[in-house]
C-alpha positions in Angstrom: 10.0 19.7 26.9 6.2 20.0 27.6 5.2 19.0 30.7 2.3 16.5 29.5 5.2 14.6 27.4 7.3 14.2 30.3 4.9 12.7 32.4 3.8 10.7 29.2 7.2 9.1 28.7 7.4 8.6 33.1 4.3 6.5 32.3 5.9 4.7 29.4 8.9 3.8 31.6 6.8 2.4 34.7 4.4 0.4 32.5 7.9 -1.1 30.9 8.9 -1.9 34.6 6.1 -3.2 35.8 5.3 -5.2 32.8 8.0 -7.2 33.0 8.9 -7.5 36.7 12.2 -5.5 36.4 11.8 -2.7 39.6 14.5 -2.1 41.5 17.5 -3.6 40.1 17.5 -1.8 36.6 16.2 1.7 38.7 19.3 1.5 40.6 21.8 1.2 37.7 20.1 4.1 37.0 21.3 5.9 39.6 24.7 4.3 39.8 25.5 5.9 36.4 24.1 3.3 33.2 21.7 4.8 31.6 20.2 3.1 28.5 19.8 6.3 26.3 23.0 8.3 27.6 20.6 10.9 28.7 22.1 13.9 31.0 21.1 13.8 34.4 20.5 16.8 36.0 18.8 17.8 39.3 17.4 21.6 40.2 17.0 20.1 44.3 19.5 18.5 46.4 18.8 14.6 45.4 19.0 13.9 48.9 15.6 15.3 49.9 13.7 12.1 48.5 15.5 10.4 51.4 13.9 12.2 54.1 10.7 14.6 55.1 10.8 18.0 55.9 9.8 19.4 59.1 8.3 22.6 60.8 12.1 24.5 61.4 15.3 23.1 60.5 14.3 19.4 60.6 14.1 15.9 59.0 13.1 12.9 59.6 15.2 10.0 57.6 12.9 7.6 55.5 14.8 5.3 56.4 15.3 4.5 60.0 13.3 7.6 60.7 14.9 9.5 63.3 14.8 13.7 63.3 17.5 15.5 62.8 18.4 18.8 63.5 20.5 20.7 61.3 18.8 20.3 57.9 19.7 18.1 54.6 23.4 18.6 55.3 23.3 16.4 58.2 21.1 14.4 57.1 23.6 13.6 54.1 26.4 12.5 57.0 23.6 10.1 58.8 22.9 8.5 55.5 26.7 8.7 54.5 27.6 6.5 57.6 30.8 8.4 58.4 32.1 9.6 61.2 32.0 13.3 61.3 30.4 15.6 62.8 29.0 14.2 65.7 26.2 12.4 63.5 24.3 9.0 64.2 24.9 7.3 61.3 21.6 5.5 59.8 21.6 1.7 60.8 18.8 0.7 58.0 19.7 2.7 54.4 20.7 0.9 51.7 24.4 0.7 50.8 23.8 1.9 47.5 22.4 5.2 49.1 25.2 5.5 51.3 27.4 5.1 48.1 25.8 8.0 46.2 25.3 10.8 49.5 29.4 9.7 49.8 30.2 10.7 46.5 28.2 13.9 46.8 30.0 15.2 50.2 33.3 14.3 47.7 32.4 16.1 44.9 31.2 19.2 47.2 34.4 19.1 49.1 36.2 19.0 45.7 34.9 22.6 44.6 35.7 23.7 48.3 39.8 22.8 48.1 42.5 25.2 46.8 44.4 24.7 44.2 47.2 24.0 46.5 45.6 21.7 48.6 43.6 19.9 45.7 46.7 19.1 44.1 48.3 17.7 47.4 45.4 15.7 47.7 45.3 14.1 43.7 49.0 13.4 45.2 48.2 11.5 48.0 45.6 9.4 46.1 48.1 7.8 44.2 49.9 6.7 46.9 49.4 2.5 47.2 48.6 3.2 50.6 45.6 5.5 49.5 43.6 3.5 46.9 40.9 1.8 49.3 40.0 4.9 50.1 39.8 6.7 47.1 37.4 4.1 45.4 34.7 5.2 48.1 34.5 8.7 47.1 33.1 7.9 43.9 31.9 11.1 42.3 28.0 11.1 41.3 28.4 11.1 37.2 31.2 8.0 37.7 30.4 5.4 35.4 29.4 2.1 37.4 32.0 -0.4 37.2 29.9 -2.2 34.0 30.1 1.1 31.9 34.3 1.4 32.9 35.0 -2.5 31.7 32.8 -1.9 28.2 33.8 2.0 27.1 37.5 0.8 26.9 36.1 -1.0 24.2 35.8 -0.2 21.1 33.4 -2.7 19.0 34.6 -3.8 15.2 38.1 -2.3 15.6 38.5 1.0 15.6 34.9 2.4 13.6 32.5 4.5 15.6 29.3 3.3 16.5 26.6 4.9 14.8 23.7 6.4 17.1 21.5 3.6 16.1 24.2 1.2 17.3 25.6 3.2 19.9 21.7 3.0 21.3 21.4 -0.7 20.8 24.8 -1.4 22.7 23.4 0.6 25.5 19.9 -1.4 25.9 22.0 -4.3 25.9 24.4 -3.5 28.6 21.6 -2.5 30.7 19.9 -6.1 29.7 23.1 -8.0 30.3 24.4 -6.1 33.4 20.5 -6.4 35.1 19.9 -10.1 34.5 17.0 -9.3 32.3 15.2 -12.1 30.0 15.7 -11.3 26.8 12.0 -11.7 25.9 10.9 -8.8 27.9 12.3 -7.4 24.6 8.9 -8.8 23.3 6.5 -6.8 25.4 4.5 -4.1 23.8 5.5 -1.8 26.7 9.5 -2.2 25.4 9.2 -0.4 22.5 6.4 1.8 23.6 9.4 3.4 26.2 11.9 4.0 23.8 9.5 5.8 21.5 8.0 7.7 24.4 11.6 8.6 25.7 13.3 9.4 22.3 10.1 11.9 21.7 11.5 14.2 24.7 15.5 14.6 23.7 18.1 14.9 26.2 17.1 16.6 28.6 14.6 13.6 30.0 15.7 12.5 33.6 14.5 9.0 34.2 12.7 8.3 37.5 14.3 7.2 40.4 13.9 3.7 42.4 12.0 5.2 44.7 9.5 7.3 42.5 9.2 4.4 40.4 8.2 2.3 43.7 6.0 4.6 45.3 4.4 7.8 43.0 4.2 5.9 39.8 3.3 2.5 41.3 0.4 4.2 42.8 -0.5 5.7 39.8 -0.4 3.0 37.5 -2.4 0.7 40.4 -5.2 3.3 40.1 -5.0 3.1 36.0 -5.8 -0.8 36.4 -8.0 -0.5 38.9 -10.5 2.3 37.1 -9.8 -0.2 34.0 -11.4 -3.1 35.9 -14.4 -0.9 37.1 -15.3 0.0 33.7 -15.8 -3.6 33.1 -17.9 -4.1 35.8 -20.5 -2.5 34.1 -21.2 -4.9 32.0 -21.9 -7.9 34.4 -25.5 -6.6 35.2 -26.2 -8.0 31.3 -23.0 -11.1 31.1 -22.4 -11.9 34.3 -18.7 -12.7 34.9 -16.9 -16.6 36.1 -14.5 -16.0 39.0 -11.6 -18.4 38.2 -9.4 -19.8 41.2 -6.1 -20.9 39.9 -4.0 -22.7 43.0 -0.7 -23.4 43.1 1.5 -25.7 46.0 5.1 -25.2 45.8 7.9 -27.4 47.0 7.6 -26.2 50.6 3.9 -27.0 50.3 2.6 -23.7 50.8 -1.0 -23.5 48.7 -1.5 -20.0 46.6 -4.7 -19.3 45.3 -5.3 -16.6 42.9 -8.3 -15.2 42.5 -9.7 -13.8 38.9 -12.9 -12.8 37.3 -13.7 -13.2 33.4 -16.0 -11.5 31.4 -16.2 -11.3 27.5 -14.3 -7.7 27.5 -11.4 -9.4 29.5 -10.2 -11.0 32.2 -8.8 -9.2 35.6 -6.9 -11.0 38.2 -7.7 -9.7 42.0 -5.5 -11.2 44.3 -3.2 -13.9 45.3 -3.5 -15.9 48.9 -1.9 -17.5 50.9 -3.9 -20.6 52.0 -1.4 -22.7 53.1 -2.7 -23.3 56.8 -6.4 -23.9 55.5 -5.8 -25.3 52.3 -7.1 -28.6 54.1 -10.0 -26.8 56.1 -13.5 -27.1 54.0 -14.8 -24.1 56.4 -11.9 -21.6 55.9 -11.9 -22.2 52.4 -15.6 -21.5 52.2 -15.3 -18.3 53.9 -12.5 -17.3 51.6 -14.7 -18.0 48.3 -18.1 -15.8 50.2 -15.3 -13.4 50.5 -15.0 -13.2 46.8 -18.3 -14.0 45.8 -19.5 -11.1 48.0 -16.9 -8.3 46.3 -17.9 -9.3 43.2 -22.0 -9.6 44.0 -23.8 -12.3 43.7 -26.0 -11.8 41.6 -23.4 -11.0 39.0 -21.7 -14.3 39.2 -22.9 -17.2 36.8 -19.8 -19.3 37.8 -16.9 -20.5 39.6 -14.1 -22.5 38.0 -11.6 -23.8 40.0 -8.9 -26.6 39.9 -9.3 -30.1 41.3 -6.3 -29.5 43.8 -8.3 -27.6 45.8 -11.1 -29.6 48.0 -13.3 -29.1 44.9 -16.8 -31.5 46.3 -16.4 -29.7 49.6 -16.1 -25.8 48.6 -18.8 -26.9 45.7 -21.1 -28.2 47.7 -21.3 -25.0 50.0 -21.6 -22.9 47.2 -24.1 -24.8 45.3 -26.0 -24.7 48.6 -25.5 -21.1 49.8 -26.0 -19.5 46.4 -28.8 -20.7 43.9 -27.9 -19.3 40.9 -24.0 -19.8 41.0 -22.9 -22.9 38.9 -19.5 -24.8 39.9 -17.2 -26.0 37.2 -14.4 -27.5 36.7 -11.3 -26.4 34.4 -11.1 -27.6 30.8 -8.0 -27.0 30.6 -6.8 -28.9 33.3 -9.6 -31.9 32.3 -7.5 -31.8 28.7 -4.4 -32.1 30.0 -5.1 -34.8 32.4 -6.8 -36.7 29.3 -3.6 -35.9 27.5 -1.2 -37.3 30.2 -3.3 -40.5 30.2 -2.5 -40.4 26.5 1.3 -40.4 27.7 0.9 -43.5 30.0 -0.3 -46.0 27.4 2.8 -48.3 26.6 3.6 -47.5 22.9 3.1 -43.9 23.3 5.0 -43.7 26.6 7.9 -45.5 24.7 8.2 -43.2 21.5 8.6 -40.2 23.9 11.4 -41.7 25.6 13.1 -43.0 22.4 12.2 -39.5 21.3 14.1 -37.9 23.9 16.8 -39.8 23.6 17.4 -38.3 20.6 16.6 -34.8 21.8 19.1 -34.8 24.6 22.1 -35.9 22.7 21.3 -33.1 20.2 20.7 -30.5 22.4 23.6 -31.4 24.6 26.5 -30.9 22.3 27.2 -28.4 21.1 28.5 -28.7 18.0 25.5 -31.4 16.9 23.1 -28.9 18.1 24.4 -26.4 15.5 24.7 -29.0 12.9 20.6 -29.8 13.6 19.8 -26.1 13.2 22.1 -25.8 10.1 19.7 -28.4 8.4 16.5 -27.4 9.8 16.8 -23.7 8.8 17.6 -22.5 12.4 14.6 -24.2 13.7 14.1 -25.7 17.5 13.4 -29.7 17.0 11.3 -29.6 20.4 8.6 -27.5 21.8 7.4 -26.6 25.1 3.8 -26.0 25.8 1.8 -24.8 29.1 2.4 -27.9 30.9 4.4 -31.6 30.6 2.1 -33.7 28.7 1.2 -31.2 26.3 5.2 -30.4 26.0 5.4 -34.3 25.4 3.3 -34.3 22.0 4.1 -30.8 20.6 7.5 -32.2 21.0 6.4 -35.5 19.0 4.9 -33.5 15.8 7.8 -31.3 15.5 10.2 -33.8 15.2 8.1 -36.0 13.0 8.4 -32.9 10.6 11.9 -32.9 10.8 11.8 -37.0 10.2 13.9 -36.7 6.7 16.3 -34.2 8.4 17.0 -35.8 11.5 17.7 -39.2 8.9 20.2 -36.7 6.8 21.8 -35.6 9.6 23.1 -38.2 11.1 24.2 -39.8 7.9 25.9 -36.8 6.5 29.8 -36.4 6.3 29.1 -33.2 8.7 28.2 -35.7 11.7 31.0 -38.6 10.6 33.9 -35.3 11.3 32.1 -35.2 15.0 34.4 -38.3 16.0 34.1 -37.4 19.9 30.5 -37.4 19.5 30.0 -40.9 16.4 32.2 -42.8 19.0 29.6 -42.5 22.1 27.3 -45.1 22.8 24.2 -42.5 22.6 25.0 -42.1 19.1 24.3 -45.4 18.3 21.5 -45.5 20.4 19.9 -42.2 18.2 21.3 -43.7 15.2 18.8 -46.8 15.9 16.0 -44.5 17.0 15.9 -42.5 13.5 16.4 -45.3 11.9 13.2 -47.3 13.2 10.7 -47.3 11.1 8.0 -48.8 14.1 9.5 -45.8 16.0 8.1 -43.0 13.3 4.9 -44.9 13.0 4.2 -44.4 16.6 5.3 -41.0 16.8 2.7 -40.5 13.6 -0.4 -42.4 15.5 0.4 -40.0 18.9 0.7 -37.0 17.1 -2.6 -38.4 15.5 -4.7 -39.2 18.4 -3.4 -36.1 20.3 -3.6 -33.2 17.9 -7.6 -33.1 18.2 -7.5 -32.7 22.2 -4.6 -30.0 21.3 -7.0 -28.0 19.3 -9.7 -28.0 21.8 -7.5 -27.5 24.3 -6.1 -24.4 21.8 -10.0 -22.9 21.6 -10.9 -23.1 25.9 -7.3 -21.7 26.4 -7.8 -18.6 24.1 -9.5 -16.4 26.5 -12.5 -16.0 24.7 -16.2 -17.4 25.6 -15.7 -21.0 25.0 -17.9 -22.4 27.3 -20.9 -22.9 23.9 -18.7 -24.8 21.7 -16.5 -27.2 24.7 -19.2 -29.8 23.9 -19.0 -29.7 20.6 -15.4 -29.6 20.2 -15.3 -32.6 22.9 -17.7 -34.6 20.7 -15.4 -33.9 17.8 -12.4 -34.9 19.3 -14.1 -37.9 19.7 -15.3 -39.0 16.7 -11.4 -38.4 14.8 -10.3 -41.1 16.9 -12.8 -43.4 16.1 -11.9 -42.6 12.4 -8.6 -42.9 13.0 -9.3 -46.3 14.2 -11.6 -47.7 12.2 -10.0 -51.0 11.2 -8.4 -51.2 15.5 -11.7 -51.6 17.9 -9.0 -52.2 20.7 -7.0 -49.1 20.3 -10.2 -47.2 20.0 -11.6 -48.7 22.9 -8.2 -47.6 25.0 -8.4 -44.2 24.1 -12.0 -43.4 23.9 -12.7 -44.7 27.6 -9.8 -42.2 29.0 -11.9 -39.4 27.4 -15.1 -40.7 28.6 -14.0 -41.5 32.6 -12.4 -37.9 32.3 -15.3 -35.8 30.7 -17.8 -37.7 33.0 -15.6 -37.8 36.1 -14.3 -34.5 35.9 -15.7 -32.2 32.7 -18.9 -32.4 32.0 -20.9 -29.6 33.6 -24.7 -28.8 33.0 -23.9 -25.1 32.3 -21.5 -26.7 29.2 -25.0 -28.3 28.1 -26.9 -25.7 28.4 -24.1 -23.3 26.3 -24.6 -26.3 23.7 -28.5 -25.9 23.5 -28.4 -22.4 23.1 -25.6 -22.0 20.7 -27.2 -21.4 17.0 -24.6 -23.1 15.5 -25.0 -26.6 17.0 -28.9 -26.2 17.5 -29.8 -25.9 13.8 -27.3 -28.5 12.6 -28.9 -31.2 11.7 -25.8 -33.0 11.4 -25.6 -33.2 15.2 -26.8 -35.7 16.7 -26.5 -34.9 20.6 -29.0 -32.2 21.2 -31.7 -34.6 22.8 -29.5 -36.3 25.2 -28.3 -32.5 26.4 -32.2 -31.4 26.7 -32.4 -32.1 30.5 -29.4 -30.9 31.6 -30.9 -27.3 29.6 -33.8 -27.5 31.7 -31.9 -28.0 34.9 -30.1 -24.7 34.2 -32.9 -22.7 33.7 -34.9 -24.0 36.8 -31.5 -22.6 38.7 -31.4 -19.3 36.3 -35.0 -18.8 36.6 -36.2 -20.2 40.1 -39.5 -18.6 40.6 -42.9 -18.7 38.8 -42.7 -15.0 37.5 -39.6 -15.3 35.8 -40.5 -18.7 33.9 -43.7 -17.2 32.9 -43.5 -17.8 28.8 -40.2 -19.6 29.0 -41.8 -22.9 27.3 -43.3 -20.9 24.4 -39.8 -18.9 23.9 -38.1 -22.6 24.2 -40.3 -23.8 21.3 -39.7 -20.4 19.5 -35.9 -20.5 19.3 -35.6 -24.2 18.7 -38.2 -24.0 15.7 -36.7 -21.1 14.2 -39.9 -19.2 14.8 -40.3 -15.3 14.6 -37.0 -13.3 14.2 -35.0 -16.6 14.7 -36.2 -17.6 11.2 -35.3 -15.0 9.3 -32.8 -14.8 6.7 -30.5 -12.6 8.3 -30.4 -14.8 11.2 -30.1 -18.0 9.5 -27.1 -16.4 7.7 -25.4 -15.4 10.7 -26.2 -19.0 12.4 -22.4 -20.4 11.0 -20.8 -16.9 10.5 -21.4 -14.6 13.7 -20.3 -16.4 16.6 -23.2 -16.5 19.3 -21.0 -13.4 21.0 -19.1 -10.5 20.1 -16.7 -8.3 22.3 -16.4 -5.1 22.0 -13.9 -4.2 24.1 -11.8 -0.9 25.7 -8.2 -1.6 25.5 -4.9 0.7 25.8 -7.7 4.0 25.3 -9.2 3.1 22.7 -11.9 0.6 21.3 -10.8 -2.9 19.7 -13.7 -4.3 18.0 -14.0 -8.2 17.3 -16.4 -8.9 14.3 -17.0 -11.7 12.3 -17.9 -10.9 8.6 -21.1 -10.8 8.5 -21.4 -8.4 11.1 -21.3 -5.9 8.2 -24.9 -5.8 8.1 -25.1 -4.5 11.6 -22.1 -1.7 11.6 -25.1 0.9 12.5 -26.0 -0.3 16.1 -22.3 -1.4 16.7 -21.2 2.4 15.7 -24.2 3.8 18.0 -23.3 1.6 21.2 -19.4 2.4 20.2 -20.5 6.1 21.0 -21.8 5.8 24.0 -18.8 4.0 25.0 -21.2 0.7 25.9 -19.7 -2.6 25.8 -21.7 -5.2 24.0 -22.4 -8.8 23.3 -24.1 -11.7 22.2 -24.7 -10.0 18.8 -26.7 -13.0 17.4 -29.1 -13.1 20.4 -29.5 -9.4 20.8 -30.1 -8.9 17.0 -32.6 -11.9 16.5 -33.7 -13.0 20.0 -36.9 -10.5 20.6 -39.2 -13.1 20.2 -37.9 -14.7 23.6 -36.7 -11.6 25.6 -36.2 -14.2 29.1 -34.5 -17.1 27.1 -32.7 -14.1 25.8 -31.0 -12.6 28.8 -30.2 -16.0 29.8 -28.3 -17.0 26.5 -26.3 -13.9 27.0 -25.1 -14.7 30.0 -24.2 -18.7 29.8 -22.4 -17.9 26.2 -20.7 -14.9 27.8 -18.6 -17.3 30.2 -15.4 -18.6 29.5 -14.6 -22.4 30.3 -11.2 -22.5 31.7 -8.3 -20.9 33.6 -6.2 -19.1 31.3 -2.7 -20.3 29.8 -0.2 -18.1 30.0 3.3 -17.5 31.6 2.7 -17.1 35.2 5.4 -15.7 37.8 5.1 -18.1 40.4 8.6 -17.1 42.0 6.9 -13.1 42.5 4.0 -14.7 44.4 6.5 -17.1 46.0 8.2 -14.0 47.6 5.1 -12.2 48.3 4.0 -14.4 51.0 7.3 -14.9 52.2 7.6 -14.6 55.8 11.0 -13.3 55.9 9.9 -9.6 54.0 8.2 -7.1 56.0 5.0 -5.6 55.7 6.0 -2.7 53.7 7.6 -5.1 50.7 5.1 -7.2 50.8 2.8 -4.1 50.3 4.7 -3.3 47.5 4.5 -6.9 45.7 1.2 -7.1 46.1 0.7 -4.2 44.0 3.6 -4.7 41.8 2.0 -8.4 41.2 -1.4 -6.8 40.4 -0.5 -4.6 38.1 2.1 -7.1 36.1 -1.1 -10.2 36.5 -3.7 -7.5 34.5 -1.2 -6.0 31.9 0.3 -9.7 30.9 -3.7 -10.5 30.8 -5.0 -7.2 28.9 -2.1 -7.3 26.2 -3.2 -7.4 22.7 -2.3 -11.0 21.8 -1.0 -11.6 17.9 -3.2 -13.7 15.9 -0.9 -16.3 15.4 0.0 -16.7 19.0 -0.1 -20.6 20.2 -2.5 -20.2 23.8 -0.4 -23.8 24.4 3.0 -23.2 23.9 5.8 -20.5 24.8 8.1 -18.6 22.6 11.3 -20.3 24.1 11.9 -24.0 24.5 12.2 -24.9 28.1 16.3 -26.3 28.8 15.3 -27.9 31.9 12.6 -30.4 30.6 13.2 -33.7 30.0 13.5 -33.3 26.1 16.6 -31.3 27.0 18.4 -31.8 30.7 20.0 -35.2 31.0 21.1 -36.6 34.3 23.8 -34.0 36.1 27.4 -34.7 36.7 30.2 -31.9 37.7 30.5 -30.3 34.4 27.5 -31.2 32.4 25.6 -28.0 33.1 28.4 -26.0 31.0 27.9 -28.2 28.1 24.6 -27.5 28.1 24.5 -24.0 27.8 27.8 -24.2 25.6 25.6 -23.0 22.1 24.5 -20.0 24.1 28.3 -19.0 24.7 29.0 -19.6 20.8 25.9 -17.5 19.6 22.6 -19.4 19.5 19.8 -18.1 21.0 18.7 -20.7 24.1 15.9 -20.1 26.6 17.2 -17.3 29.0 15.3 -17.8 31.7 17.0 -21.4 32.2 20.6 -19.6 31.7 19.8 -17.3 34.4 19.5 -19.4 36.6 22.2 -21.5 36.4 24.5 -18.1 35.6 23.1 -16.6 38.8 21.2 -19.0 41.1 17.5 -19.8 40.8 17.4 -17.8 44.6 18.1 -14.3 43.2 16.2 -11.3 44.9 13.3 -10.1 42.3 12.9 -6.4 42.2 16.1 -5.5 44.5 13.6 -5.7 47.4 
């Protein structure tokens, strides 16, 4: 096996672990003997050297307690084993798994030294009842773990032997089950990459130990991720960047702020800061934001997006006063979620949601009912889990509406009538009444009709692409859809439009959004759009901010006229054709060490330019403005910087439990540093992951079994009923199953 192939396999292994936040527990299982690929583990040197530093002479230093020992590796083993022998002080800080491992090594070597007669006598003594406990502690190094002992004695599928494929899958399954891994880990891109890389190495591959993962490979992967961020910084001179401050407050009133930086190529996670003690202190928060801005360079930052949980007004005023060219914008995703939340509070909408939840709870809390429902829906779930509670409400209503006929059929089917224990329950009568109520279904249809336009806007701004140039038009079209739907009901139309206008005016609207809409050619040259005149004033304010001196504003008026009148290159046939078909921005990004190109259909004519840039390794944006904006060079630079920005924080599954551990007072400095590095890598791997075109950015793959659509008020035995179908083989959310079975406070990474 070549050295290069070995290193590549180890890289795939650590990326899988860090990508899926499985670090120490799984590696420790490997040390105990469960290795999912049945790889033979052979070490060329004494394995105990990984627990010590070699000093001059015959001295070693224990890495756990830092004690210096005379006598070399032999005395270190007795020190780590904590056995009262040879006058060696036992280590007070060594982990239990290390102690067990070292004891097994000592025992195996003593077996080799024994004479046959002595060994026979020792075996006979070990079989006596009084020595059973002692024999258990002397487990040989290659002895199987308790999980392996249980399962290797069971032959699946009767007496038929397993194929290589089945045996490998079974071993992987045991690895998942023993280490309580979320089944969703198998969906990650690094999962299959790891398996492929190890398969190419053959049976001689040795998996990295927990200590190697935690030290050498963690540092190497972190360096690789950091280098990728350095490559992205080169584009900021042209496009600028957006700093995102994403805030979370836990049940202990701790405020954690995640700082990310976004540009058209991708978004990078910078750090997580515990601002609990200073969350209400504007001066301290302002100093924190100042330090982040300086990290990226004020000249590179176009805008800062923060949510309303921060002291928005105080920090915004500080930034606007101290940084003349930086904008402060609200998070569009958060504002849209608030709009949907206000929709769900309207009396008849709220009543419809509660009725739908009554039906879903009845089905999901009864194993037989859940099986019957899935049988009739072809295995589809009845509800959906979104990124927020309000999104989940409307997505689930939409899903139930699609299953209307099947739900009605289910409650009238012979299969349902045979489930006498459920049919006699009071909840059953309530559910039948709801499903048969035409008023309920009309309310559901209406709720879906008014929410869907804003869910579409939420999908657009949450996809991670520069959407600041389209948010204005998207919101206008969403409002028009409500006017069209309620063309015969002015009162209802006013109720919902007032909610939208109030949130848009108070929270979402930003001059930068207006300027981006003005510079978007698909909006500027569309005769059907009527709001161009109303956003011109905001556009001029943005220009004054970005071009603060007379020298920078020279000839800008003529350039604006050239653009708005479609003169010069703006009016050529190619530019006119590309207005609707070519996005005002183009992303060519580096992903997984290869160039990934995101192109629109009519970009083929410009492939020569794109190819030249690819050869030079240059990221290139603003294709429309780059190709056709030469008649207005100053406006061209401004347009590319504005249109390259996002308008919301990104919606992906956040590992807040990980951040909570980072800032835990119970953890020492070393563990915090390790976890900080681990979260830095994990966050950036997920941000850099290539998303499927079909993936919905506002919806999770698994349903939330603790949501109001599933969970009823707890009774002593109800928690078991909730997972009844999981025990029967149905696919439920494994995160909630894991929390219920193993406890929500189970430590991550085994640190």
